[in-house]
N, C-alpha and C positions, 0 to 999 in steps of 0.2 A: 549388833542388831540382829534379831531373829525374825523369820517369817512364820507366823502361826496361821495355818489354814484349817478350815472346818473339815470334818470327815467327808462331807459331800464335795467340797472343792477339791480335796486331795484325790478323791476317786475320779473326778472329771479330768484332772490333769494327768493322772496315770493312764487313763484311757486314751487321752490325746497323744501322750508320748508313745504308747504302744502302736496306735494307728500310724503315727509319723514314721516309726521304725519300719512297719510293714511297707510303707510307701517309699522307704529309703531316703527320707528327707530329715533335716534338722528342724527342731520346733522349740520355741521359747515363749515364756511369759515375758512381757515387756511393758514398760511405761507406768501408768498411774497405779495399776494394781500392785506392782512390785513396790513402788514408792510408798503407797498408803499402808501396805502390810508391814513394811519395815518401820513405819512410824506408829503402828498400832491403831490406825484409823480404819473405820468401817468402810467397806467397799462392796458394791453389788455388781461389778462388771470386771471383765478381764480382757486384755488384748493379747492375742497369740500371733506371733510372726513365724513364718517358716521359710526355709530356703527352697521354695518351689511354688506350686499353685495353691494359694490360700483358699480359693473357692472349692477346689477339689478336696482339700483337707477338711474343710468345714462340713461338706456333705458326707465324707467318709466317717467323721467322728459322730455326726448326727445319726448315722445309720446304727450306731451302737446302742441307741436308747429306744425304748418302747414306751409309749408311741413315739415315733420319730418326730422331733421338733421341726417346725417349719423353718427352712433356711432361706433368708433373704440375701441376695447377692447382687453386686454391681460390676458387671464384666469390664466396663471401661476403667474402673478404678482397681479391679482385682481384689475387692473386699467382699466379705460375707459375714453374716450375723445370724445367730439363733439364741433362743432363751430357754433355759432349763429352770423350771419353777420361777424364782424371782432373780435368777442369776443370768446376766447377759454375757455372751461370748462373741468377740469380734475377731475375725481372721483376716490376715493379709500376707502376701508374699513379701519377703525381704526385697528392698529396692533402693536404688540411688535416685537422687532428684537433682534437677537443675532448673533454675528460674529465669524468667525474663523480667526486665525492670518494670514493665507496665502491669504485671499480673502476679497474684499470689498463687496461681495454679501452676504446679511444677510440671516439667517434662520428666517422665518416669521411665526407668528401665530396671529389669531384674538385677539384684545385687546380693551380696553376702550379708550375714548378720552384722558384720562390722560396718558395712555401708549403711545399713538400716539404723544402727545406733548413731552414726555420724549425722544423719539427717534429723535427729531428734532435737527438740527445742532447747532443753536444759539437761544438764548432767544428771540431775535427780530423776529425770524421765527417760534416761538412756540405759538404765539398769535392766539386764536380761537374765532370766533363770531358765536353764535347760530343762526340757520335759522328756527328752529321750532317755531310755532306760539306763544306758551306761553312764550318763552324766546327769541323771535326774537330780535337780536341786542345786546344780552348780551355778554360781553367780558369775556373770560376765560384766565387768565394770571398767571399760577402757578409759573413762574420763574422771575417775575418782569421785563418782557420784555418791558412793557410800559415805566417803569422808565429808562431802558437802551436806548430806543429810544429817550427819552427826553434828556438824558445825553450823547447821541452819543457814546455809548459803545458797543463793540462786545465781547460777552463771550458765553460759552457753558452751556447748562442746567446741564449736568453731569460733572464729573471730565474731564477736557480737554484731559488728557492722554488717557482716555477711548474713548472719542468722536473721536479723531484724529487717534488713532491706529485702531479703528474699521473701519473707512472709511477715509483714508488719503487724499482723494480729498477735504475733508472739510477744510484742511489747505489752499489749493488754494482758495477755496470759501471764507474763512475768510478774506484773504488778498484782494480778489476781492471786497467784500462788503465794506471793509475799504476804498478802493480806490473810488468806485462808490458813496458811501454815505458820504465820508469824515468823517468817524467815527474813534475812537481810539480803538485799540485792547487792552483789559485788559492785564496788564503785565503778570499775571499768565497764561493767555491763550496764549500769544505770546511765553513765555518761553517754554510752552508745544510744540508749533510748532517747536522750535529749537531742543527740545529733540527727537521729532518724525520725523524729516525731512527726514530721510532715508527711512521711510515707503512709501514715494511717489513713490518708485521704483515699487510697485505692481500695480500702476495705469497705464492704457494705455496712450500712448503719445497723442492720439486723445483727450482724456478728459482733460489732462493737458493743451494742446494747446488751447482748447476751452476756458478754464478759462483765459489763458494768453492773448488771443485775446480780451476778455471782459475787461481785465485790460488795454490793449493797446488802446481800443476804448473809454476809460473813459476821463473825462474832463482833468485830470492831471495824465497821466500814471506813472510818476516818483514815485508817492506815493507807488503804488503797486510793481513796479519793485525794488525799494529800499528795501521794506519789504521782497520781495522774496530773495534778496541778503543777507540781514542781518540775516534772519531766517535760511539760509543754504539750502533752497529749490532749489534755482536757479542753484547751482552747480551740482545738481543731474540730471537735464535735459537740461541745456544750459551752459555748462562749458566755451564755447568760449566767452560768454558775461561776465562772472565773471573774465575771464583772463584780461579784460581791466582795472581791478581795481588796485590801488596802484601807487606809485611814486618811481622811482629809481633815486638816486642822485650819480653822479660821478663828482669829481673835483668841487663840489659846484653847479653843474648844474643839475636841475631836469626838468621834463616835467609835464604837467597837468595830473591829474587823469582822464584817458579817460573813465572810467565807469561813473563817475559823470558828466563829460562833455557830454557824450551821453544822459544821463537822461535829461539834460537841453535842448539839441537839440530836443529830442522827445517832451518835453513840449512846446517848441517854435513852433514846427511843429503842434502840437495838437491845439494850440491857433489860428492857421491860416487855418487848414483843418481838416475835419472829415474823410478824406481818410485813411482807415486802412493801406493800402499798402504803402502810402507815409510815414506813421509813422514807418512802418517796414524798409523802406529805411533809415530813420533817425537812427533807432536802429543799422543797419548794416553798416552805412557809414564809421565807423572807425574800424570795426571788425577785420581787418587784421593788425592793428597797433602792437599788440604783436609779430606777426610773422615777421614784417619788422623793428622792433625797432633796432636801432644801435647808438652807441655813437661814434661820430667823433671828435677826439682830435682837440681842437682849434675852433670847430664849435658848438658842443653840440649834442643833440639828434635829430635823423632823422627817418623818417618813409617812405622812398622813395618807391614809387610803391604800397603803401597800398591800393590805389583805384583799381588797377589792380588785386591784390591778393584777395581783398574783393569781387570783381565781381566773381572770381572763387570759393570763399567760399560760396557764396549765394545759389547756387543750392544744395550743400551738407547740408547746415543748414536747408533749406526748407524740404529736404528729411528726415533729422533727426527729425525735429519737426512735421512731417506729415502735413506740409503746402502745398497748391496746387502747383504742378509742371507744371504750365501752364503759360499763359501770365502775370499773376500777379507776378510770380517769375521772369520772364524775365524783367518786368517793374522795380522791385526792384533792380535786378542786374545791369540794365542799369543806374539807378540813382546813385547807389554806384560807378560805374565806371566813371561817369561824374561829381561827386560832387565837384571836384576841378577846373573844367574848367571855370565856370563863375568867380571864384575868380581871376584866372590868367588874365581874360579880364579887370580887374580893373586897370591893370598897363598901363603906358603911351605907346604910339606908337604901340598899338595893331591894326593890319590891318583888313580891311573889310573881308579878306580871313579867318581869325580866327573866325570872327563873323559868316560868312557863314557856316563854318564847325560845329560850335556849333548848329546853327539852323538846319542843316541837320542831325546831330547825335541825337539831342534831339527830333526833330519832335514835335508831339502833347504833349510831356511830358515836354516841355521847361518851362511852367509856374510852374509845380510841382518842377522841378529842381531848379528854382529860389527860391521857398519857402524853399526848403531844404538848399540851400546855405545861405540864409539870416538867417535861424534858426541856422546854424552852427556858427554864431558869438556869442560867449558866454563870451567875455571879461568882466571883472568887471570895466574896464575903460570906463566910459560913453562917453568920447570924441572919444576914439578909435572906439567904436561901431557906434557912429554917423557918423564918417568919412567913415567907411566901408559901412554903409547903403546908404550914399550919393553916394559913388562910384558905388554901385549896381544900383542905380536909373539911373546913367549916362549910365551904361552898358545896362540896359533895354531900355532906349531911343534909344541908338545906334542900338541895335538889332532890334527894331521896324522899324528904318529907312532902315536898310539893308534888312529886310524882305519885306518891302513895295517896295523896288527897285527890288529885285531879286526873290521874291516869292520862297525862298529856302526851307522853312519848308515843310516837306513831299514831297519835290521835287524829281523827277526822271530824269535822263539824257535823252536827246532827242533820243538817240539810245540805245536800250535795249540789253540784252544778247541774246535774241531770234533773234533780228535783225542781230546781229553779226554772229550767227551760220548760218543763212540763207544766208547771204551775202558771207561768205567764206566757206560754206559747211562743217561746223565743228560740232563735237559732244561736249557736255559739257567737258571742258578741261582747263588746265592752260592757254593756249593762249587766250581763251575767257575771263577769269578773268583778264588777263593783259590788254587786249584792253578795257574792261569795266572800269577798274580802271584808265587807262590813261585819258579817256574822263572825268570821274567824277572828278578826281583831278585837271585837267586843268580848268574845269569850276569853281570849288570851289576856286581855287587859282586866279581866274580872268584872266587867260592866254587867254582863248577864251570865247566868249559869249555863253549863253545857247540856241543855235540855232542848228537846224539839219545840216545846211550847214557847219557851223564851226566844229561841232563834226565829220561830215563825212570826211571833209578834214584832220583833225588830225588822224582819224581812219585809213585812207589809208596810211599816213606816217608811223604810228606805225606798221601797218600790213606789210609794205614793210621791215621794220627792222627785222621782224620775218619771212621773206620769205613767206608771205601769199599774195595771189592774189584773188580779188573778182571774183566769178564764172561768172558774167555777163560782164566781160571785156575780 
C-alpha cells in the first residue's frame, strides 16, 4: 500500500516537518488521514501529533503561510486547528490517557509517540508517518495496522474490554468503520462490544446519533444497523427499532420480520438517493407495526393504521435521538404518513381525484415518496417485484398527466383563508376552516374547476348553510 499526496499536501507536510525540526520535536501524521490515504479514499483533513506542545507547533506552522490562517486552540485539551484552503489541520501533543469508570473523559499527561498510538481506538487508526526531515515518510506501525488494512480487519490495539469500557463511543465507531469501509470486526473485538454494550449509556445521545447518522449515510447502512442490533447496542438507545424484530406465528400464519425488511428498504433507498432524511423515512416507515399488530381470525396478521401511528411517533423519536425538530422531522413524518398511498393507486379504477389528492399532499416531496414506495418492495419473488414496479411506472405516468392538466402539486385554492375572513368579517375560527376545506375538497374531487368564479359561487352556497353573509352584499 502506498500513500499518494497532492503537491499541496506534500508541501504542507514538508513545512510542518521543517518547523518541527527547528523546534527540536518529533512530528507525525496519524490516524484517519494515514488510513484513508493507504486505502485510496478521499480526505480533507489531517491530524498531526508531536512530542511537545501541539498548540505552539500549530502557531509556528501557521506563521509560514501568508496570509496567516486563523489558529483555533483549546488550552485545556492541548489541541489546535487551522484551515488552508479546504484542507483542515489538527494538532495535538503526544499523550497518554487513563479513564475513570463513570466518564469517557480521560486524565491526560504528556507521552511519547508510542504512548499516543497505544491510546488509539483501532490498529488501523494507530498508523503514524514521520514528517521530520531525516525520517520523512517513515511509517510507524506497532500493532500491525497495515496488515489489518490489507486484510480488512478492525481490532483494538489494547484488550478490547479496556478500549471499549474506557470510551464506549468506540463501540459505535467500530461498527461505523466496519460499515463505511466494508471491513470485518475481529470476533474477539465484536464479542467485547456485546459484553460492554450497556456502557453506551454514559455517552451523550448527541454523540451516539452522530455516529448513527454516519452509518445511515454510508453506501449500505444495513451492515452497521444489523451489527448494532446483534451487538445489543441498539436496544439501549433506540428500542422502538429493535421492537420490529422477530416473527409471531398463530394458526400457522406468520408475518415478515419487519426489522430485516426495514434494513432492506433502507438499502434500497440508499441505492437510489444520498438524502439522509429520506433514509430516515425508510427506517421509520413501519416503526408503528408493533403497536398496530393484530391477528384477525380467518384473515391473518394486520397492521391497520401503522402509517398514521408512525407519523405520530416520528417527532417523539426525533426528540429522543436528538435529531433536528424542524422541517427535516416534518418531511420524515410526512413520508411515513404517505408511504402506503402510491401503492393503493396501483389498483384498477383509481380516479383522477385520488391522483390529485396525492399530488397535493406530497407536493415537492412526491419524487422522494415514490423512491420510498419502490424501495418498500422487498419480495423475494422476482415476478412479483417486476409486476409491482411496472404498476408504479403506470402510476407515475398517470400522475404526470394529471399534474400536467391540473398543476395541482404545491397548488393553493383560488380563495384563501384571509380572503374568506375579509369577505365575511371573521376572525380565525372553525367556520373559516370549514369554508376553506369545502373549496379545496370540491376542486380536488373534480366537482368544480380550480377557478375563482367557481370557488366563489360554492363559497357563497356553503356560507349560507352556516348563516354567514358577505359584508359587501
